[in-house]
RODO-2510 file (C-alpha; in nm, 4 decimals, decimal comma):
residues 470
     n   res          X          Y          Z
     1     x     0,5165   -14,2238     1,6119
     2     x     0,4832   -13,8734     1,4722
     3     x     0,4664   -13,8308     1,0970
     4     x     0,8175   -13,6814     1,0981
     5     x     0,9629   -13,9726     1,3010
     6     x     0,7906   -14,2254     1,0753
     7     x     0,9331   -14,0574     0,7683
     8     x     1,2900   -14,0627     0,9111
     9     x     1,2607   -14,4323     1,0077
    10     x     1,1193   -14,5177     0,6626
    11     x     1,3980   -14,3280     0,4942
    12     x     1,6696   -14,4824     0,7010
    13     x     1,5483   -14,8418     0,6732
    14     x     1,4716   -14,8227     0,3015
    15     x     1,8049   -14,6427     0,2322
    16     x     2,0163   -14,8975     0,4171
    17     x     1,8319   -15,1860     0,2419
    18     x     1,8733   -15,0128    -0,0976
    19     x     2,2437   -14,9503    -0,0379
    20     x     2,3069   -15,3128     0,0752
    21     x     2,1243   -15,4832    -0,2127
    22     x     2,2589   -15,2431    -0,4736
    23     x     2,6131   -15,2624    -0,3429
    24     x     2,6209   -15,6315    -0,4101
    25     x     2,5888   -15,5662    -0,7890
    26     x     2,9605   -15,4732    -0,8099
    27     x     3,1067   -15,5473    -0,4609
    28     x     3,2661   -15,8632    -0,6053
    29     x     3,4525   -15,6855    -0,8888
    30     x     3,7747   -15,6098    -0,6927
    31     x     3,7553   -15,9567    -0,5425
    32     x     3,7458   -16,1273    -0,8844
    33     x     4,1208   -16,1849    -0,9205
    34     x     4,1336   -16,3378    -0,5690
    35     x     3,8243   -16,5519    -0,6353
    36     x     3,9731   -16,6601    -0,9700
    37     x     4,2842   -16,7939    -0,7902
    38     x     4,1111   -16,9319    -0,4779
    39     x     3,8335   -17,1163    -0,6523
    40     x     4,0182   -17,1790    -0,9770
    41     x     3,7477   -16,9913    -1,1806
    42     x     3,7548   -16,9265    -1,5556
    43     x     3,6518   -16,5995    -1,7173
    44     x     3,3023   -16,7321    -1,7723
    45     x     3,2839   -16,8333    -1,4067
    46     x     3,3781   -16,4794    -1,3048
    47     x     3,1154   -16,3414    -1,5360
    48     x     2,8499   -16,5654    -1,3798
    49     x     2,9626   -16,4572    -1,0308
    50     x     2,8420   -16,1063    -1,1321
    51     x     2,5620   -16,2029    -1,3626
    52     x     2,3926   -16,4704    -1,1514
    53     x     2,3065   -16,1884    -0,9081
    54     x     2,2203   -15,9225    -1,1669
    55     x     2,0205   -16,1509    -1,3943
    56     x     1,8058   -16,2943    -1,1144
    57     x     1,7707   -15,9540    -0,9706
    58     x     1,6580   -15,8039    -1,3007
    59     x     1,4141   -16,0751    -1,4084
    60     x     1,2288   -16,0873    -1,0706
    61     x     1,2264   -15,7121    -0,9855
    62     x     0,8814   -15,6553    -1,1337
    63     x     0,7452   -15,9652    -0,9644
    64     x     0,8851   -15,8343    -0,6386
    65     x     0,6860   -15,5163    -0,6644
    66     x     0,3741   -15,7127    -0,7530
    67     x     0,4174   -15,9438    -0,4459
    68     x     0,4361   -15,6368    -0,2296
    69     x     0,1172   -15,4959    -0,3798
    70     x    -0,0616   -15,8254    -0,3163
    71     x     0,0632   -15,9529     0,0179
    72     x     0,1752   -15,6329     0,1785
    73     x     0,4845   -15,4259     0,1094
    74     x     0,6220   -15,4408     0,4625
    75     x     0,5657   -15,8188     0,4846
    76     x     0,7432   -15,8898     0,1522
    77     x     1,0135   -15,6421     0,2367
    78     x     1,0954   -15,8483     0,5443
    79     x     1,0845   -16,1759     0,3532
    80     x     1,3011   -16,0351     0,0893
    81     x     1,5606   -15,9171     0,3452
    82     x     1,5596   -16,2627     0,4958
    83     x     1,6241   -16,4392     0,1589
    84     x     1,9018   -16,1881     0,0811
    85     x     2,0686   -16,2401     0,4157
    86     x     2,0583   -16,6190     0,3857
    87     x     2,1959   -16,6002     0,0330
    88     x     2,4819   -16,3839     0,1597
    89     x     2,5731   -16,6403     0,4228
    90     x     2,5651   -16,9186     0,1624
    91     x     2,7951   -16,7090    -0,0689
    92     x     3,0419   -16,6621     0,2189
    93     x     3,0453   -17,0380     0,2786
    94     x     3,0783   -17,1343    -0,0875
    95     x     3,3549   -17,3988    -0,1434
    96     x     3,3482   -17,3778    -0,5257
    97     x     3,2659   -17,1337    -0,7989
    98     x     2,9472   -17,3258    -0,8817
    99     x     2,8173   -17,3015    -0,5287
   100     x     2,9087   -16,9285    -0,5250
   101     x     2,7137   -16,8695    -0,8422
   102     x     2,3992   -17,0431    -0,7001
   103     x     2,4276   -16,8453    -0,3776
   104     x     2,4566   -16,5253    -0,5763
   105     x     2,1361   -16,6162    -0,7537
   106     x     1,9619   -16,6524    -0,4180
   107     x     2,0921   -16,3123    -0,3217
   108     x     1,9440   -16,1774    -0,6391
   109     x     1,6071   -16,3244    -0,5589
   110     x     1,6020   -16,1497    -0,2161
   111     x     1,7324   -15,8250    -0,3643
   112     x     1,4665   -15,8358    -0,6371
   113     x     1,1973   -15,8307    -0,3711
   114     x     1,3627   -15,5666    -0,1534
   115     x     1,4762   -15,3021    -0,4042
   116     x     1,1495   -15,2053    -0,5769
   117     x     0,9739   -15,2000    -0,2358
   118     x     1,2222   -14,9473    -0,0991
   119     x     1,0948   -14,6998    -0,3569
   120     x     0,7193   -14,7701    -0,3216
   121     x     0,7360   -14,7740     0,0627
   122     x     0,9364   -14,4465     0,0636
   123     x     0,7156   -14,2767    -0,1946
   124     x     0,4029   -14,3652    -0,0003
   125     x     0,5508   -14,2120     0,3195
   126     x     0,6818   -13,8865     0,1707
   127     x     0,4660   -13,5698     0,1466
   128     x     0,4180   -13,4470    -0,2116
   129     x     0,6233   -13,1290    -0,1557
   130     x     0,9288   -13,3314    -0,0517
   131     x     0,9040   -13,5991    -0,3049
   132     x     1,1565   -13,4771    -0,5593
   133     x     1,4156   -13,4126    -0,2907
   134     x     1,3756   -13,7493    -0,1246
   135     x     1,3552   -13,9499    -0,4500
   136     x     1,6639   -13,7657    -0,5648
   137     x     1,8347   -13,8846    -0,2487
   138     x     1,7066   -14,2396    -0,3169
   139     x     1,8624   -14,2193    -0,6675
   140     x     2,1849   -14,0819    -0,5288
   141     x     2,2094   -14,3613    -0,2704
   142     x     2,1509   -14,6136    -0,5412
   143     x     2,4240   -14,4661    -0,7594
   144     x     2,6580   -14,4352    -0,4659
   145     x     2,6123   -14,8021    -0,3770
   146     x     2,6906   -14,9147    -0,7326
   147     x     2,9944   -14,6912    -0,7429
   148     x     3,1243   -14,7842    -0,3940
   149     x     3,1091   -15,1582    -0,4668
   150     x     3,4692   -15,1872    -0,5903
   151     x     3,6145   -14,9829    -0,3086
   152     x     3,4197   -15,1704    -0,0340
   153     x     3,5025   -15,5028    -0,1895
   154     x     3,8696   -15,4182    -0,2221
   155     x     3,8989   -15,2988     0,1404
   156     x     3,7247   -15,6091     0,2775
   157     x     3,9228   -15,8591     0,0587
   158     x     4,2555   -15,7038     0,1595
   159     x     4,1648   -15,6472     0,5264
   160     x     4,0009   -15,9855     0,5879
   161     x     3,9069   -16,2168     0,2994
   162     x     3,6797   -16,2225    -0,0032
   163     x     3,4203   -16,4242     0,1945
   164     x     3,3654   -16,1209     0,4163
   165     x     3,2118   -15,9109     0,1329
   166     x     2,9176   -16,1436     0,1891
   167     x     2,9416   -16,1966     0,5634
   168     x     2,9007   -15,8194     0,6191
   169     x     2,5501   -15,8410     0,4796
   170     x     2,4438   -16,0884     0,7531
   171     x     2,4514   -15,8657     1,0648
   172     x     2,3036   -15,5713     0,8708
   173     x     2,0233   -15,7905     0,7497
   174     x     1,9596   -15,9301     1,0946
   175     x     1,9252   -15,5734     1,2303
   176     x     1,7093   -15,4475     0,9484
   177     x     1,4565   -15,7301     0,9597
   178     x     1,3043   -15,6555     1,2969
   179     x     1,3369   -15,2762     1,2424
   180     x     1,1418   -15,3062     0,9210
   181     x     0,8711   -15,5180     1,0853
   182     x     0,8118   -15,2846     1,3779
   183     x     0,8919   -14,9438     1,2282
   184     x     0,7414   -14,9531     0,8796
   185     x     0,3725   -14,9097     0,8098
   186     x     0,1987   -15,1882     0,6157
   187     x     0,0627   -15,0783     0,2749
   188     x    -0,0905   -15,2540    -0,0270
   189     x    -0,1025   -15,1713    -0,3902
   190     x    -0,4004   -15,1589    -0,6217
   191     x    -0,2772   -15,4430    -0,8385
   192     x    -0,2750   -15,7822    -0,6648
   193     x    -0,2411   -16,0022    -0,9783
   194     x     0,0718   -16,2128    -1,0480
   195     x     0,1879   -16,2791    -1,4034
   196     x     0,3612   -16,6126    -1,3539
   197     x     0,3748   -16,7037    -1,7218
   198     x     0,5337   -16,3724    -1,7984
   199     x     0,7951   -16,4302    -1,5314
   200     x     0,8760   -16,7740    -1,6753
   201     x     0,9004   -16,6535    -2,0353
   202     x     1,1190   -16,3507    -1,9436
   203     x     1,3437   -16,5639    -1,7257
   204     x     1,3985   -16,8323    -1,9891
   205     x     1,4491   -16,5922    -2,2790
   206     x     1,7023   -16,3724    -2,0949
   207     x     1,8891   -16,6721    -1,9544
   208     x     1,9286   -16,8171    -2,3049
   209     x     2,0695   -16,4899    -2,4398
   210     x     2,3098   -16,4309    -2,1522
   211     x     2,4260   -16,7948    -2,1611
   212     x     2,5168   -16,7551    -2,5305
   213     x     2,6995   -16,4291    -2,4713
   214     x     2,8965   -16,5558    -2,1749
   215     x     3,0078   -16,8870    -2,3377
   216     x     3,0465   -16,7595    -2,7000
   217     x     3,4274   -16,7053    -2,6901
   218     x     3,4873   -17,0222    -2,4944
   219     x     3,2765   -17,2624    -2,7096
   220     x     3,2819   -17,0785    -3,0484
   221     x     3,0224   -16,8332    -3,1813
   222     x     2,9282   -17,0560    -3,4690
   223     x     2,8722   -17,3654    -3,2440
   224     x     2,5280   -17,5257    -3,2149
   225     x     2,5141   -17,4518    -2,8441
   226     x     2,5721   -17,0772    -2,8863
   227     x     2,3615   -17,0217    -3,1935
   228     x     2,0804   -17,2360    -3,0490
   229     x     2,0947   -17,0577    -2,7127
   230     x     2,0843   -16,7097    -2,8695
   231     x     1,8049   -16,7929    -3,1211
   232     x     1,5975   -16,9692    -2,8597
   233     x     1,6448   -16,6827    -2,6174
   234     x     1,5247   -16,4230    -2,8644
   235     x     1,2317   -16,6387    -2,9748
   236     x     1,1162   -16,6835    -2,6125
   237     x     1,1498   -16,3127    -2,5423
   238     x     0,9306   -16,2480    -2,8488
   239     x     0,6705   -16,4860    -2,7006
   240     x     0,7035   -16,2926    -2,3750
   241     x     0,6160   -15,9704    -2,5512
   242     x     0,3148   -16,1332    -2,7261
   243     x     0,1994   -16,2666    -2,3948
   244     x     0,2302   -15,9290    -2,2275
   245     x     0,0136   -15,7773    -2,4897
   246     x    -0,2631   -16,0267    -2,4209
   247     x    -0,2351   -16,0835    -2,0471
   248     x    -0,5039   -15,9328    -1,8255
   249     x    -0,2477   -15,8317    -1,5589
   250     x     0,0928   -15,8187    -1,7350
   251     x     0,4163   -15,7980    -1,5236
   252     x     0,5365   -15,5363    -1,7709
   253     x     0,2483   -15,3259    -1,9113
   254     x     0,3722   -15,2445    -2,2582
   255     x     0,1377   -14,9388    -2,2697
   256     x     0,3918   -14,7713    -2,0443
   257     x     0,6178   -14,7353    -2,3359
   258     x     0,3682   -14,5185    -2,5184
   259     x     0,4934   -14,2450    -2,2910
   260     x     0,7902   -14,0781    -2,4577
   261     x     0,9404   -13,9959    -2,1200
   262     x     0,9137   -14,3510    -1,9915
   263     x     1,0605   -14,5059    -2,3079
   264     x     1,3441   -14,2536    -2,3282
   265     x     1,4339   -14,2797    -1,9599
   266     x     1,4400   -14,6589    -1,9630
   267     x     1,6445   -14,6716    -2,2919
   268     x     1,8987   -14,4350    -2,1365
   269     x     1,9066   -14,6455    -1,8170
   270     x     1,9694   -14,9663    -2,0105
   271     x     2,2538   -14,8142    -2,2081
   272     x     2,4034   -14,6406    -1,9060
   273     x     2,4238   -14,9657    -1,7096
   274     x     2,5434   -15,1565    -2,0197
   275     x     2,8461   -14,9379    -2,0619
   276     x     2,9150   -14,8744    -1,6904
   277     x     2,8863   -15,2317    -1,5514
   278     x     3,0928   -15,3839    -1,8267
   279     x     3,3639   -15,1215    -1,7927
   280     x     3,3911   -15,1455    -1,4133
   281     x     3,3987   -15,5267    -1,4366
   282     x     3,7214   -15,4981    -1,6452
   283     x     3,8819   -15,1857    -1,4900
   284     x     3,8631   -15,3301    -1,1398
   285     x     4,0663   -15,6263    -1,2628
   286     x     4,3070   -15,4082    -1,4652
   287     x     4,4646   -15,2426    -1,1568
   288     x     4,5301   -15,5813    -0,9965
   289     x     4,6052   -15,8107    -1,2880
   290     x     4,8140   -15,5628    -1,4910
   291     x     4,9517   -15,3039    -1,2547
   292     x     4,9957   -15,5308    -0,9536
   293     x     4,7848   -15,3349    -0,6965
   294     x     4,6219   -15,4984    -0,4026
   295     x     4,2346   -15,5152    -0,3913
   296     x     4,2231   -15,2144    -0,1572
   297     x     4,4672   -15,0140    -0,3672
   298     x     4,2591   -15,0968    -0,6779
   299     x     3,9497   -14,9740    -0,5032
   300     x     4,1208   -14,6552    -0,3928
   301     x     4,2391   -14,5890    -0,7530
   302     x     3,8802   -14,5504    -0,8633
   303     x     3,7826   -14,3353    -0,5668
   304     x     3,7703   -14,0140    -0,7739
   305     x     3,4970   -14,1910    -0,9722
   306     x     3,3113   -14,3394    -0,6794
   307     x     3,3288   -14,0307    -0,4489
   308     x     3,1625   -13,7923    -0,6914
   309     x     2,8024   -13,9062    -0,6258
   310     x     2,8493   -13,8112    -0,2582
   311     x     2,9164   -13,4499    -0,3601
   312     x     2,7040   -13,4083    -0,6784
   313     x     2,3924   -13,6274    -0,6140
   314     x     2,2341   -13,4001    -0,3411
   315     x     2,2793   -13,0945    -0,5665
   316     x     2,1411   -13,2757    -0,8718
   317     x     1,8433   -13,4024    -0,6722
   318     x     1,7508   -13,0548    -0,5542
   319     x     1,7889   -12,9175    -0,9067
   320     x     1,5689   -13,1837    -1,0667
   321     x     1,2518   -13,0293    -0,9311
   322     x     1,3544   -12,6945    -1,0839
   323     x     1,4895   -12,7797    -1,4235
   324     x     1,3607   -13,1282    -1,4802
   325     x     1,5463   -13,4591    -1,5248
   326     x     1,6239   -13,4311    -1,9016
   327     x     1,9142   -13,1880    -1,8946
   328     x     2,0691   -13,3555    -1,5880
   329     x     2,0471   -13,7042    -1,7322
   330     x     2,1693   -13,6026    -2,0798
   331     x     2,4628   -13,4109    -1,9368
   332     x     2,5507   -13,6886    -1,6964
   333     x     2,5580   -13,9619    -1,9564
   334     x     2,7556   -13,7439    -2,1927
   335     x     3,0169   -13,6883    -1,9225
   336     x     3,0241   -14,0615    -1,8428
   337     x     3,0766   -14,1429    -2,2100
   338     x     3,3594   -13,8882    -2,2400
   339     x     3,5264   -14,0274    -1,9251
   340     x     3,5130   -14,3852    -2,0453
   341     x     3,6383   -14,2921    -2,3913
   342     x     3,9297   -14,1018    -2,2329
   343     x     4,0199   -14,4083    -2,0166
   344     x     4,0222   -14,6286    -2,3211
   345     x     4,2419   -14,3772    -2,5137
   346     x     4,5144   -14,3513    -2,2513
   347     x     4,5170   -14,7148    -2,1240
   348     x     4,8501   -14,8964    -2,1483
   349     x     5,0026   -15,1590    -1,9143
   350     x     5,2220   -14,8822    -1,7547
   351     x     4,9802   -14,5895    -1,7745
   352     x     5,0406   -14,3426    -1,4902
   353     x     4,7521   -14,3097    -1,2442
   354     x     4,7623   -13,9323    -1,2857
   355     x     4,6424   -13,9740    -1,6422
   356     x     4,3285   -14,1565    -1,5231
   357     x     4,2188   -13,9189    -1,2434
   358     x     4,0452   -13,6642    -1,4663
   359     x     3,8401   -13,9131    -1,6633
   360     x     3,7436   -14,0869    -1,3422
   361     x     3,6144   -13,7551    -1,2004
   362     x     3,4200   -13,6917    -1,5217
   363     x     3,2624   -14,0370    -1,5073
   364     x     3,1733   -13,9916    -1,1394
   365     x     3,0004   -13,6538    -1,1919
   366     x     2,8146   -13,7991    -1,4890
   367     x     2,7002   -14,0964    -1,2835
   368     x     2,5682   -13,8680    -1,0094
   369     x     2,3795   -13,6442    -1,2532
   370     x     2,2111   -13,9500    -1,3989
   371     x     2,1199   -14,1290    -1,0806
   372     x     1,9720   -13,8326    -0,8946
   373     x     1,6766   -13,7564    -1,1174
   374     x     1,6009   -14,0878    -1,2867
   375     x     1,3518   -14,2261    -1,0292
   376     x     1,1412   -13,9108    -1,0308
   377     x     1,1468   -13,8938    -1,4123
   378     x     1,0234   -14,2548    -1,4481
   379     x     0,7515   -14,2248    -1,1793
   380     x     0,6287   -13,8912    -1,3268
   381     x     0,5425   -14,0740    -1,6490
   382     x     0,2811   -14,3090    -1,4942
   383     x    -0,0249   -14,2874    -1,2637
   384     x     0,0308   -14,3038    -0,8881
   385     x    -0,1232   -14,6479    -0,8656
   386     x     0,1161   -14,7742    -1,1273
   387     x     0,4391   -14,6582    -0,9604
   388     x     0,5245   -15,0020    -0,8201
   389     x     0,5255   -15,1605    -1,1723
   390     x     0,7040   -14,8640    -1,3214
   391     x     0,9775   -14,8721    -1,0536
   392     x     1,0204   -15,2456    -1,0952
   393     x     1,0324   -15,2064    -1,4781
   394     x     1,2975   -14,9306    -1,4601
   395     x     1,5188   -15,1131    -1,2168
   396     x     1,4761   -15,4397    -1,4133
   397     x     1,5721   -15,2721    -1,7415
   398     x     1,8841   -15,1056    -1,6005
   399     x     1,9931   -15,4287    -1,4233
   400     x     1,9533   -15,6140    -1,7543
   401     x     2,1802   -15,3446    -1,9021
   402     x     2,4390   -15,4413    -1,6488
   403     x     2,3997   -15,8158    -1,7314
   404     x     2,4438   -15,7555    -2,0988
   405     x     2,7246   -15,5025    -2,0317
   406     x     2,9345   -15,7592    -1,8420
   407     x     2,8630   -16,0388    -2,0966
   408     x     2,9194   -15,8314    -2,4103
   409     x     3,2220   -15,6294    -2,2932
   410     x     3,3861   -15,9455    -2,1549
   411     x     3,3283   -16,1081    -2,4913
   412     x     3,4978   -15,8142    -2,6597
   413     x     3,7830   -15,8349    -2,4154
   414     x     3,8271   -16,2113    -2,4667
   415     x     3,8179   -16,1706    -2,8491
   416     x     4,0982   -15,9146    -2,8595
   417     x     4,2989   -16,0029    -2,5442
   418     x     4,3102   -16,2096    -2,2335
   419     x     4,4930   -16,2735    -1,8981
   420     x     4,8165   -16,3967    -2,0634
   421     x     5,0184   -16,0795    -2,0094
   422     x     4,9663   -15,7125    -1,9188
   423     x     4,9696   -15,6094    -2,2906
   424     x     4,7260   -15,8848    -2,3778
   425     x     4,4900   -15,7609    -2,1009
   426     x     4,5075   -15,4001    -2,2325
   427     x     4,4593   -15,5247    -2,5907
   428     x     4,1222   -15,6581    -2,4794
   429     x     4,0366   -15,3807    -2,2368
   430     x     4,0696   -15,0909    -2,4780
   431     x     3,8197   -15,1937    -2,7443
   432     x     3,5781   -15,3152    -2,4692
   433     x     3,5879   -14,9701    -2,2942
   434     x     3,5417   -14,7958    -2,6238
   435     x     3,2271   -15,0019    -2,6805
   436     x     3,1094   -14,9112    -2,3290
   437     x     3,1709   -14,5428    -2,4008
   438     x     2,9783   -14,5518    -2,7255
   439     x     2,6755   -14,7247    -2,5532
   440     x     2,6662   -14,4664    -2,2773
   441     x     2,6861   -14,1874    -2,5437
   442     x     2,3867   -14,3499    -2,7131
   443     x     2,2116   -14,3303    -2,3777
   444     x     2,2830   -13,9573    -2,3610
   445     x     2,1092   -13,9160    -2,7014
   446     x     1,8166   -14,1332    -2,5921
   447     x     1,7623   -13,9180    -2,2817
   448     x     1,6980   -13,6215    -2,5021
   449     x     1,3649   -13,7878    -2,5785
   450     x     1,2451   -13,7215    -2,2262
   451     x     0,9611   -13,4617    -2,2347
   452     x     1,0577   -13,1199    -2,1166
   453     x     0,8845   -13,0529    -1,7928
   454     x     0,9331   -12,7679    -1,5546
   455     x     0,7948   -12,8298    -1,2083
   456     x     0,6730   -12,5350    -1,0057
   457     x     0,9301   -12,4121    -0,7582
   458     x     0,8966   -12,5989    -0,4291
   459     x     0,9811   -12,4808    -0,0814
   460     x     1,3565   -12,4745    -0,0340
   461     x     1,4699   -12,7563     0,1901
   462     x     1,8034   -12,9086     0,2779
   463     x     1,8954   -13,2653     0,3318
   464     x     1,9525   -13,1880     0,6994
   465     x     1,5782   -13,1093     0,7380
   466     x     1,4833   -13,4518     0,6038
   467     x     1,7690   -13,6558     0,7586
   468     x     1,8693   -13,4749     1,0756
   469     x     1,7393   -13,7590     1,2956
   470     x     1,9360   -14,0105     1,0939
***
């Protein structure tokens, strides 16, 4: 293969894998009311349907990057795709909410291996002069997949059944696996050590905290189960940090956070996903549970939000090389916060859809402005040989933001409202979305800590130049 052909194949394979694994973060959201009725699931069961994937995904992302460095990125990419495909089939066949949660965790394991390797494989294949453009496209595709989840899920649930939101992954995975094996070049990273104690401590600590947050309203926040779970979770996370300071080859090198840019970008990512995931989790149910729309109609109602990354992300990716990621990320997060706050302000059981269109557009533009430059900003803060760990850390941190967003905003929702009536749902929805807006606004402030950096003007290229063969 010529270098150009190899680049196109690498971009196509990594982009499809990225889209598929990222889409599954929120593809179930518009299916949640149907799953709740079909499998007789509680609110906590619905939360775990989302969080079983995102929590496993987040905790194991850095390990996925390390496995690629040690055993070969192409080899682990293929293995990760195989696990993800098998988990998707198991989720489609799930006869109960408990089996579905376990299958979602298996999906998360496969996704955790695949996602960080899409970035390191792509970064290694792209010439330096095209890097900002292509990584901007990577970020845009990631953002688009997150945003398109509710629409795709709604369309599939209404057109076929909720099981098919998982079945669709199976043929895509079966096509990608041989393509990846024969078309991608095998590469290895400089760091072949695995920090298994770090993985264990991080997993246990985060599971304890999320367990307490998800079950707090159901069991009682003052109960021994919830207090013990939260305290133990934070203690174990403290032990994880102490271990990482002493480990010879830590899964999360804490020295990365000495970089102002790395710390600010990851704080902004955590807060962005915290507010966005939790808000989408509730809004996707609002249109069906309160206003009586079908899953597809609910997905279409958020299309002004989900369509914006298609339009804005390519422009933002091209601009990121010229003006840097800081102004784009800060502006994007500010717009997202304004959009969410606006939605919370106008929400009533009978709110006209026309009142939601403008805040949805603002939120979509903001999402695109954030996603396009974030990968380049994070990777620019570390050495080239550390990009795999940095990529895994950033993706893990923002996925954890999504886990905590669903858990915390659902807890706020359950404290102030519930599923009893349309008004009860809105009574819980409004304060929860306000909390989400405040957290995203805090992310906008955090992004101002990213170091100002003007890159030299690069040769003007269009997406058609990079993607014409795709």
